[in-house]
TORKOL-4160 file (C-alpha; in steps of 0.2 Angstrom, whole numbers, padded with zeros to 4 digits, m for minus):
335
<pt num="1" X="0222" Y="0834" Z="0464"/>
<pt num="2" X="0237" Y="0841" Z="0475"/>
<pt num="3" X="0242" Y="0859" Z="0474"/>
<pt num="4" X="0261" Y="0860" Z="0473"/>
<pt num="5" X="0267" Y="0874" Z="0484"/>
<pt num="6" X="0283" Y="0884" Z="0484"/>
<pt num="7" X="0288" Y="0894" Z="0500"/>
<pt num="8" X="0299" Y="0909" Z="0500"/>
<pt num="9" X="0306" Y="0913" Z="0518"/>
<pt num="10" X="0308" Y="0899" Z="0531"/>
<pt num="11" X="0308" Y="0909" Z="0546"/>
<pt num="12" X="0296" Y="0907" Z="0561"/>
<pt num="13" X="0280" Y="0910" Z="0552"/>
<pt num="14" X="0286" Y="0900" Z="0536"/>
<pt num="15" X="0291" Y="0885" Z="0547"/>
<pt num="16" X="0274" Y="0885" Z="0555"/>
<pt num="17" X="0264" Y="0886" Z="0539"/>
<pt num="18" X="0275" Y="0872" Z="0531"/>
<pt num="19" X="0272" Y="0861" Z="0546"/>
<pt num="20" X="0253" Y="0864" Z="0546"/>
<pt num="21" X="0252" Y="0861" Z="0527"/>
<pt num="22" X="0263" Y="0845" Z="0528"/>
<pt num="23" X="0256" Y="0837" Z="0544"/>
<pt num="24" X="0238" Y="0844" Z="0546"/>
<pt num="25" X="0230" Y="0851" Z="0530"/>
<pt num="26" X="0225" Y="0842" Z="0515"/>
<pt num="27" X="0226" Y="0844" Z="0496"/>
<pt num="28" X="0243" Y="0852" Z="0495"/>
<pt num="29" X="0262" Y="0848" Z="0497"/>
<pt num="30" X="0278" Y="0858" Z="0499"/>
<pt num="31" X="0289" Y="0855" Z="0483"/>
<pt num="32" X="0300" Y="0870" Z="0484"/>
<pt num="33" X="0308" Y="0882" Z="0496"/>
<pt num="34" X="0319" Y="0897" Z="0496"/>
<pt num="35" X="0328" Y="0906" Z="0511"/>
<pt num="36" X="0344" Y="0916" Z="0514"/>
<pt num="37" X="0350" Y="0902" Z="0526"/>
<pt num="38" X="0352" Y="0886" Z="0516"/>
<pt num="39" X="0360" Y="0876" Z="0531"/>
<pt num="40" X="0345" Y="0880" Z="0542"/>
<pt num="41" X="0332" Y="0877" Z="0529"/>
<pt num="42" X="0340" Y="0860" Z="0525"/>
<pt num="43" X="0340" Y="0855" Z="0543"/>
<pt num="44" X="0322" Y="0860" Z="0545"/>
<pt num="45" X="0316" Y="0850" Z="0530"/>
<pt num="46" X="0325" Y="0835" Z="0536"/>
<pt num="47" X="0318" Y="0836" Z="0553"/>
<pt num="48" X="0300" Y="0837" Z="0546"/>
<pt num="49" X="0304" Y="0824" Z="0533"/>
<pt num="50" X="0299" Y="0835" Z="0518"/>
<pt num="51" X="0306" Y="0832" Z="0501"/>
<pt num="52" X="0307" Y="0849" Z="0493"/>
<pt num="53" X="0319" Y="0857" Z="0481"/>
<pt num="54" X="0329" Y="0871" Z="0487"/>
<pt num="55" X="0330" Y="0886" Z="0476"/>
<pt num="56" X="0344" Y="0899" Z="0478"/>
<pt num="57" X="0333" Y="0912" Z="0471"/>
<pt num="58" X="0315" Y="0916" Z="0475"/>
<pt num="59" X="0312" Y="0922" Z="0458"/>
<pt num="60" X="0318" Y="0906" Z="0451"/>
<pt num="61" X="0306" Y="0896" Z="0463"/>
<pt num="62" X="0291" Y="0907" Z="0457"/>
<pt num="63" X="0295" Y="0903" Z="0438"/>
<pt num="64" X="0298" Y="0885" Z="0441"/>
<pt num="65" X="0286" Y="0874" Z="0431"/>
<pt num="66" X="0285" Y="0862" Z="0445"/>
<pt num="67" X="0277" Y="0875" Z="0457"/>
<pt num="68" X="0258" Y="0879" Z="0456"/>
<pt num="69" X="0257" Y="0892" Z="0469"/>
<pt num="70" X="0267" Y="0903" Z="0480"/>
<pt num="71" X="0268" Y="0906" Z="0499"/>
<pt num="72" X="0278" Y="0922" Z="0503"/>
<pt num="73" X="0283" Y="0922" Z="0521"/>
<pt num="74" X="0300" Y="0931" Z="0520"/>
<pt num="75" X="0306" Y="0947" Z="0527"/>
<pt num="76" X="0293" Y="0961" Z="0524"/>
<pt num="77" X="0303" Y="0972" Z="0512"/>
<pt num="78" X="0305" Y="0958" Z="0500"/>
<pt num="79" X="0286" Y="0954" Z="0499"/>
<pt num="80" X="0282" Y="0967" Z="0485"/>
<pt num="81" X="0295" Y="0960" Z="0473"/>
<pt num="82" X="0290" Y="0942" Z="0475"/>
<pt num="83" X="0271" Y="0945" Z="0474"/>
<pt num="84" X="0274" Y="0955" Z="0458"/>
<pt num="85" X="0284" Y="0941" Z="0451"/>
<pt num="86" X="0270" Y="0928" Z="0455"/>
<pt num="87" X="0257" Y="0939" Z="0447"/>
<pt num="88" X="0268" Y="0941" Z="0432"/>
<pt num="89" X="0270" Y="0922" Z="0431"/>
<pt num="90" X="0251" Y="0920" Z="0433"/>
<pt num="91" X="0252" Y="0910" Z="0449"/>
<pt num="92" X="0241" Y="0911" Z="0464"/>
<pt num="93" X="0251" Y="0919" Z="0479"/>
<pt num="94" X="0247" Y="0919" Z="0498"/>
<pt num="95" X="0257" Y="0933" Z="0506"/>
<pt num="96" X="0259" Y="0936" Z="0524"/>
<pt num="97" X="0257" Y="0954" Z="0530"/>
<pt num="98" X="0262" Y="0966" Z="0525"/>
<pt num="99" X="0258" Y="0965" Z="0507"/>
<pt num="100" X="0271" Y="0978" Z="0504"/>
<pt num="101" X="0280" Y="0990" Z="0517"/>
<pt num="102" X="0272" Y="1005" Z="0509"/>
<pt num="103" X="0255" Y="1010" Z="0502"/>
<pt num="104" X="0263" Y="1014" Z="0486"/>
<pt num="105" X="0271" Y="0997" Z="0485"/>
<pt num="106" X="0254" Y="0989" Z="0488"/>
<pt num="107" X="0246" Y="0999" Z="0475"/>
<pt num="108" X="0259" Y="0993" Z="0463"/>
<pt num="109" X="0253" Y="0975" Z="0466"/>
<pt num="110" X="0235" Y="0981" Z="0464"/>
<pt num="111" X="0238" Y="0988" Z="0447"/>
<pt num="112" X="0248" Y="0973" Z="0442"/>
<pt num="113" X="0234" Y="0961" Z="0447"/>
<pt num="114" X="0221" Y="0972" Z="0438"/>
<pt num="115" X="0232" Y="0972" Z="0422"/>
<pt num="116" X="0234" Y="0953" Z="0423"/>
<pt num="117" X="0215" Y="0952" Z="0423"/>
<pt num="118" X="0214" Y="0938" Z="0437"/>
<pt num="119" X="0213" Y="0938" Z="0456"/>
<pt num="120" X="0229" Y="0930" Z="0461"/>
<pt num="121" X="0234" Y="0938" Z="0478"/>
<pt num="122" X="0228" Y="0934" Z="0495"/>
<pt num="123" X="0235" Y="0943" Z="0511"/>
<pt num="124" X="0238" Y="0934" Z="0527"/>
<pt num="125" X="0225" Y="0943" Z="0538"/>
<pt num="126" X="0221" Y="0927" Z="0548"/>
<pt num="127" X="0208" Y="0935" Z="0560"/>
<pt num="128" X="0194" Y="0934" Z="0546"/>
<pt num="129" X="0196" Y="0915" Z="0548"/>
<pt num="130" X="0194" Y="0915" Z="0567"/>
<pt num="131" X="0178" Y="0907" Z="0573"/>
<pt num="132" X="0174" Y="0921" Z="0585"/>
<pt num="133" X="0176" Y="0935" Z="0573"/>
<pt num="134" X="0165" Y="0925" Z="0560"/>
<pt num="135" X="0151" Y="0923" Z="0573"/>
<pt num="136" X="0152" Y="0942" Z="0576"/>
<pt num="137" X="0151" Y="0945" Z="0558"/>
<pt num="138" X="0135" Y="0935" Z="0557"/>
<pt num="139" X="0127" Y="0944" Z="0571"/>
<pt num="140" X="0131" Y="0961" Z="0562"/>
<pt num="141" X="0126" Y="0955" Z="0545"/>
<pt num="142" X="0109" Y="0948" Z="0552"/>
<pt num="143" X="0106" Y="0965" Z="0561"/>
<pt num="144" X="0097" Y="0955" Z="0575"/>
<pt num="145" X="0102" Y="0969" Z="0587"/>
<pt num="146" X="0100" Y="0983" Z="0574"/>
<pt num="147" X="0115" Y="0993" Z="0567"/>
<pt num="148" X="0132" Y="0994" Z="0575"/>
<pt num="149" X="0136" Y="1011" Z="0582"/>
<pt num="150" X="0152" Y="1010" Z="0592"/>
<pt num="151" X="0166" Y="0997" Z="0593"/>
<pt num="152" X="0177" Y="0996" Z="0609"/>
<pt num="153" X="0193" Y="0985" Z="0605"/>
<pt num="154" X="0209" Y="0980" Z="0613"/>
<pt num="155" X="0225" Y="0973" Z="0606"/>
<pt num="156" X="0236" Y="0968" Z="0620"/>
<pt num="157" X="0252" Y="0958" Z="0620"/>
<pt num="158" X="0263" Y="0953" Z="0635"/>
<pt num="159" X="0279" Y="0960" Z="0627"/>
<pt num="160" X="0285" Y="0966" Z="0610"/>
<pt num="161" X="0304" Y="0961" Z="0609"/>
<pt num="162" X="0312" Y="0970" Z="0595"/>
<pt num="163" X="0298" Y="0983" Z="0593"/>
<pt num="164" X="0304" Y="1002" Z="0591"/>
<pt num="165" X="0297" Y="1018" Z="0585"/>
<pt num="166" X="0280" Y="1016" Z="0577"/>
<pt num="167" X="0280" Y="0997" Z="0576"/>
<pt num="168" X="0265" Y="0995" Z="0588"/>
<pt num="169" X="0254" Y="1003" Z="0574"/>
<pt num="170" X="0263" Y="0998" Z="0558"/>
<pt num="171" X="0266" Y="0980" Z="0563"/>
<pt num="172" X="0252" Y="0975" Z="0575"/>
<pt num="173" X="0237" Y="0985" Z="0573"/>
<pt num="174" X="0236" Y="0981" Z="0554"/>
<pt num="175" X="0226" Y="0966" Z="0560"/>
<pt num="176" X="0213" Y="0977" Z="0568"/>
<pt num="177" X="0212" Y="0988" Z="0553"/>
<pt num="178" X="0208" Y="0974" Z="0542"/>
<pt num="179" X="0196" Y="0963" Z="0553"/>
<pt num="180" X="0186" Y="0978" Z="0559"/>
<pt num="181" X="0184" Y="0985" Z="0541"/>
<pt num="182" X="0179" Y="0967" Z="0536"/>
<pt num="183" X="0166" Y="0965" Z="0550"/>
<pt num="184" X="0158" Y="0981" Z="0546"/>
<pt num="185" X="0159" Y="0981" Z="0527"/>
<pt num="186" X="0163" Y="1000" Z="0529"/>
<pt num="187" X="0179" Y="1010" Z="0525"/>
<pt num="188" X="0187" Y="1022" Z="0537"/>
<pt num="189" X="0187" Y="1041" Z="0534"/>
<pt num="190" X="0197" Y="1048" Z="0549"/>
<pt num="191" X="0209" Y="1044" Z="0562"/>
<pt num="192" X="0215" Y="1051" Z="0579"/>
<pt num="193" X="0229" Y="1044" Z="0589"/>
<pt num="194" X="0230" Y="1048" Z="0608"/>
<pt num="195" X="0246" Y="1044" Z="0618"/>
<pt num="196" X="0242" Y="1041" Z="0636"/>
<pt num="197" X="0255" Y="1039" Z="0650"/>
<pt num="198" X="0268" Y="1027" Z="0643"/>
<pt num="199" X="0272" Y="1011" Z="0652"/>
<pt num="200" X="0290" Y="1009" Z="0660"/>
<pt num="201" X="0290" Y="0991" Z="0655"/>
<pt num="202" X="0295" Y="0993" Z="0637"/>
<pt num="203" X="0311" Y="0996" Z="0627"/>
<pt num="204" X="0316" Y="1014" Z="0626"/>
<pt num="205" X="0310" Y="1023" Z="0611"/>
<pt num="206" X="0293" Y="1014" Z="0610"/>
<pt num="207" X="0277" Y="1023" Z="0614"/>
<pt num="208" X="0266" Y="1011" Z="0623"/>
<pt num="209" X="0251" Y="1011" Z="0625"/>
<pt num="210" X="0241" Y="1020" Z="0611"/>
<pt num="211" X="0222" Y="1024" Z="0609"/>
<pt num="212" X="0217" Y="1025" Z="0591"/>
<pt num="213" X="0200" Y="1032" Z="0586"/>
<pt num="214" X="0193" Y="1028" Z="0569"/>
<pt num="215" X="0177" Y="1034" Z="0561"/>
<pt num="216" X="0169" Y="1025" Z="0546"/>
<pt num="217" X="0159" Y="1032" Z="0531"/>
<pt num="218" X="0143" Y="1026" Z="0540"/>
<pt num="219" X="0148" Y="1036" Z="0556"/>
<pt num="220" X="0153" Y="1021" Z="0566"/>
<pt num="221" X="0165" Y="1026" Z="0580"/>
<pt num="222" X="0179" Y="1013" Z="0583"/>
<pt num="223" X="0190" Y="1014" Z="0599"/>
<pt num="224" X="0206" Y="1003" Z="0599"/>
<pt num="225" X="0217" Y="1002" Z="0614"/>
<pt num="226" X="0234" Y="0995" Z="0608"/>
<pt num="227" X="0245" Y="0989" Z="0623"/>
<pt num="228" X="0259" Y="0978" Z="0617"/>
<pt num="229" X="0268" Y="0977" Z="0634"/>
<pt num="230" X="0254" Y="0973" Z="0645"/>
<pt num="231" X="0264" Y="0959" Z="0654"/>
<pt num="232" X="0249" Y="0948" Z="0659"/>
<pt num="233" X="0245" Y="0939" Z="0642"/>
<pt num="234" X="0239" Y="0940" Z="0624"/>
<pt num="235" X="0222" Y="0948" Z="0625"/>
<pt num="236" X="0211" Y="0953" Z="0610"/>
<pt num="237" X="0194" Y="0961" Z="0614"/>
<pt num="238" X="0180" Y="0967" Z="0602"/>
<pt num="239" X="0164" Y="0974" Z="0610"/>
<pt num="240" X="0151" Y="0980" Z="0597"/>
<pt num="241" X="0137" Y="0992" Z="0603"/>
<pt num="242" X="0122" Y="0991" Z="0592"/>
<pt num="243" X="0105" Y="0999" Z="0592"/>
<pt num="244" X="0097" Y="0987" Z="0604"/>
<pt num="245" X="0110" Y="0977" Z="0612"/>
<pt num="246" X="0129" Y="0973" Z="0613"/>
<pt num="247" X="0139" Y="0958" Z="0607"/>
<pt num="248" X="0157" Y="0954" Z="0611"/>
<pt num="249" X="0171" Y="0943" Z="0604"/>
<pt num="250" X="0171" Y="0927" Z="0614"/>
<pt num="251" X="0185" Y="0923" Z="0625"/>
<pt num="252" X="0196" Y="0908" Z="0620"/>
<pt num="253" X="0192" Y="0892" Z="0629"/>
<pt num="254" X="0203" Y="0889" Z="0644"/>
<pt num="255" X="0204" Y="0878" Z="0659"/>
<pt num="256" X="0196" Y="0884" Z="0675"/>
<pt num="257" X="0206" Y="0880" Z="0691"/>
<pt num="258" X="0200" Y="0879" Z="0709"/>
<pt num="259" X="0217" Y="0878" Z="0719"/>
<pt num="260" X="0224" Y="0885" Z="0735"/>
<pt num="261" X="0208" Y="0894" Z="0739"/>
<pt num="262" X="0208" Y="0903" Z="0722"/>
<pt num="263" X="0197" Y="0901" Z="0707"/>
<pt num="264" X="0207" Y="0906" Z="0691"/>
<pt num="265" X="0206" Y="0905" Z="0672"/>
<pt num="266" X="0222" Y="0904" Z="0661"/>
<pt num="267" X="0226" Y="0918" Z="0649"/>
<pt num="268" X="0235" Y="0914" Z="0633"/>
<pt num="269" X="0252" Y="0923" Z="0631"/>
<pt num="270" X="0256" Y="0917" Z="0613"/>
<pt num="271" X="0248" Y="0925" Z="0598"/>
<pt num="272" X="0251" Y="0910" Z="0588"/>
<pt num="273" X="0241" Y="0899" Z="0600"/>
<pt num="274" X="0227" Y="0912" Z="0601"/>
<pt num="275" X="0224" Y="0910" Z="0582"/>
<pt num="276" X="0231" Y="0893" Z="0578"/>
<pt num="277" X="0214" Y="0887" Z="0572"/>
<pt num="278" X="0212" Y="0903" Z="0562"/>
<pt num="279" X="0228" Y="0899" Z="0553"/>
<pt num="280" X="0223" Y="0882" Z="0549"/>
<pt num="281" X="0206" Y="0887" Z="0542"/>
<pt num="282" X="0214" Y="0902" Z="0532"/>
<pt num="283" X="0227" Y="0891" Z="0523"/>
<pt num="284" X="0215" Y="0876" Z="0520"/>
<pt num="285" X="0202" Y="0888" Z="0512"/>
<pt num="286" X="0216" Y="0896" Z="0502"/>
<pt num="287" X="0222" Y="0879" Z="0496"/>
<pt num="288" X="0204" Y="0874" Z="0491"/>
<pt num="289" X="0200" Y="0890" Z="0483"/>
<pt num="290" X="0216" Y="0890" Z="0473"/>
<pt num="291" X="0213" Y="0872" Z="0467"/>
<pt num="292" X="0196" Y="0878" Z="0461"/>
<pt num="293" X="0204" Y="0893" Z="0452"/>
<pt num="294" X="0196" Y="0906" Z="0464"/>
<pt num="295" X="0203" Y="0919" Z="0477"/>
<pt num="296" X="0191" Y="0922" Z="0491"/>
<pt num="297" X="0201" Y="0929" Z="0505"/>
<pt num="298" X="0208" Y="0946" Z="0509"/>
<pt num="299" X="0213" Y="0954" Z="0493"/>
<pt num="300" X="0228" Y="0965" Z="0487"/>
<pt num="301" X="0215" Y="0979" Z="0488"/>
<pt num="302" X="0212" Y="0975" Z="0506"/>
<pt num="303" X="0231" Y="0975" Z="0509"/>
<pt num="304" X="0232" Y="0992" Z="0501"/>
<pt num="305" X="0218" Y="1000" Z="0511"/>
<pt num="306" X="0226" Y="0993" Z="0527"/>
<pt num="307" X="0243" Y="1001" Z="0522"/>
<pt num="308" X="0234" Y="1018" Z="0519"/>
<pt num="309" X="0225" Y="1017" Z="0535"/>
<pt num="310" X="0241" Y="1013" Z="0545"/>
<pt num="311" X="0250" Y="1028" Z="0536"/>
<pt num="312" X="0237" Y="1040" Z="0541"/>
<pt num="313" X="0237" Y="1033" Z="0559"/>
<pt num="314" X="0255" Y="1037" Z="0560"/>
<pt num="315" X="0253" Y="1054" Z="0553"/>
<pt num="316" X="0239" Y="1057" Z="0566"/>
<pt num="317" X="0250" Y="1051" Z="0580"/>
<pt num="318" X="0264" Y="1063" Z="0576"/>
<pt num="319" X="0252" Y="1078" Z="0572"/>
<pt num="320" X="0241" Y="1076" Z="0587"/>
<pt num="321" X="0226" Y="1080" Z="0575"/>
<pt num="322" X="0211" Y="1071" Z="0568"/>
<pt num="323" X="0218" Y="1066" Z="0550"/>
<pt num="324" X="0207" Y="1062" Z="0535"/>
<pt num="325" X="0209" Y="1044" Z="0528"/>
<pt num="326" X="0206" Y="1046" Z="0509"/>
<pt num="327" X="0203" Y="1029" Z="0502"/>
<pt num="328" X="0201" Y="1029" Z="0483"/>
<pt num="329" X="0185" Y="1021" Z="0476"/>
<pt num="330" X="0187" Y="1003" Z="0475"/>
<pt num="331" X="0191" Y="0997" Z="0457"/>
<pt num="332" X="0177" Y="0987" Z="0449"/>
<pt num="333" X="0189" Y="0973" Z="0447"/>
<pt num="334" X="0188" Y="0970" Z="0466"/>
<pt num="335" X="0169" Y="0973" Z="0468"/>
């Protein structure tokens, strides 16, 4: 059986997902698309030899009887509308982050999914599908080094063109908030944001770097350095200090060079290259689960919790205080 997919939003990430589904993955085909730029979309489909119907309206695409499931890769503020429409239509939907641009919007989706009585929504937090993070999770789950006590993490990017205001937290760190909560199977209870000396090498009006301190219900302390204009490369670090040892996220494989009296190792500069395999695994597992009538990835509830966490971190940044993160009890539906 082949899953017939409709894609809403044919920007950079939408194109990447369409290409991997069409050229690399199995058991799914792109049958429908929607984007604000018809001419650009038609040219892309022709280039990739994809025979898909263009819909002027994302809602019409969702409601089409020829579409089994939906990928939402459009502009963030449109996500809530399209995900709610997919849930109302009873169709599985994969939504790139953010699930909605506000915690309130995410909660609307949670409530709609609970009302529908079926798990339909998956959020695009791809780090859960990265081989290195999955190996970390096995070590923590097996408790071979005892309980985790402290996490030291770094989220570094060479540059952040177009970022302004609080986007380093609201647009980038959401991946950390999700994957660390998934690793630990523990919710956050407080956040503090420290603003060190800012780099001169970023756009005016953007604070960079940040240090975020999170504490979990079990008392684990998480330290995240966010530096989105570090210049040298895309560098994701996670070091976990346990009772009887430490474990770190493995470095991506790269070439080691001996040349001109120097020994060097390449550093990835593109986030898509760093997580390309994770994207592949993420979408293939979603396709397979959808065909089986299941939803096994990051849920609408996970999207909501991340939004709440990000909001409190922004509050903590501007207050300078340690702020409580009040996450409601998880509904039985998502247990």
